Structure formats: structure tokens, C-alpha cells
N, C-alpha and C positions, 0 to 999 in steps of 0.2 A: 574486544579484539584480542586475539591470542597470537603471540609470535613465538615460534619455535626455531631456535638456532642450532646449527650443527656444524661440524667440520674442524673444530679446534684440535690441538694436539701438541706434540713435542717435535721440534725440527731443529736441525743444525743451522747455524748462521749461513746465509746465502741460499737457503732452501726456500721452498714455496709451500703455501697452504691455501686452501679455498674454503671460505666460510659461506654457509647458506642460511637463509632465514625465510620461513613461510608464514604468511599471515592468514588467519581464518577468523570466522565470527562476523561481527558487524563491520565489514570492510568497506561498505559504501562510503564514499567521500574521502577515503584515505588518499593523501597526496604524497607527502615526503616519506621516504624510507631510508634507512641508513644504519651506520655503525658508530658506536662510541667505544672507548676502551678505558680501563682503569688499571694502571700499574700499581705495584705494591707501594702503599703509603702515598698514593697520588690521587688527585681528583679525576673524576670521569671527564674525558675530553673527546671531542669530535674526531673521528677518523675520516669518514666520508659519508656523504648523503646525496640522494638523487630524487628529483621530483618525478611525478607521474609523466611529465612531458619530457623527461630525459636530461634536465639540467643537473650537472654534477658539481659538487664541491668537495675538496680534499684538504686535509691538514697539510701544512707545508712539509712536515716530517715524512709524509708517505707519498707525496707526489712523485710520479715517475716510477714508483715501485708497486703501488696498489691500484687496482682497477675495480670500480663498483659498477654493477650492472643490475638490470631489473627486468622482470617479465611481468607485465601488467596483467596479462591473461591468467597467469598462475599465481599472482600476488606473492611473488618471491623476489628477494634481493640477495645478490651474491657479492662477495668481496674476494677477489683474487689477489693474493699477497705474494710478491716475489722479492728476491734478494732480502730476505728477512734478516733483521739485526737483533742482537740481544735486547736492545732497548724497546723492541716491539713486544716484548713479553708483557702480557696483561690479560685481564679478563675482558673479552669483547662482548658487547651488548648490542643486540639488534633493536632498533626502535622504529616507530612510525608515527605520523601525525596527519591531521586533517588539513593543516595549512602548509602550503608549499615552502614558505620561508619562516614558519613558526617553530616553536619548540616541539619536541616529540611528546605525544600524548600517551603512547603505549610502549611498553618495554617487554622484551623477552628475557628468558633466563640467560645468564652469562655463559660463555664458552671459553675455556682456558686455552691460551696460546703461549707456549714456552719456547723460546729460541735459545739454544745453547751455543756458547762460543767455542 
């Protein structure tokens, strides 16, 4: 499975960005897709995840600001980020897994998001 992420960049605080990720390859049986992020000097942590059936989970820090969506036909997952804050600055990683509530089995390359104050 290959995951290709796009959409990162530099934005001012309060602005918006949209990340996209497309899965290809042996995608049969893929269930969960989502995003993690890793800030400078920090561990990689969950941002949001969505199952094939549409059940979503968000980190508390992004609830009401970020929205995850998925197109099962296109095998894509998007992350709409609004009201961005400097603390959202991180490398964002797209991931996917075969178990709806398991760990991600596959990872894409990271995409940088920088929020200036």
C-alpha cells in the first residue's frame, strides 16, 4: 500500500489548510485511514481517524477545528483544518490500516504544516 499526502504549507494563525492523502496498491481490506502529526521534539500523536464505515475520532486539541472526510471509491482521506494555531505546527502523516480500531499498518510521507503567529 502506498500513501501519498499533499496540501501542507505555511499559514498564519487563524487560517485554514486542507490535507489530502491517496492510497494505492494492495488496498483491499483497508479500513481505517487518518492523520497523525509530530511536532518539533515531540512524539507522533493522533490527529484524526475515520473508518470505512464513517466513524470518526479526533484528538481533543483539534475537535471543532478540524474535519476528516473520506472517499471510499477514490481511496482518499482529507483533513480540513480551520482556525489553525501555532501549536498545530508539525509534520502531518497520513496512515491506513486493515483493522477499524487497530494501529495503522501503512504510512505516507510527511507533509509540513507551519502556522505563524
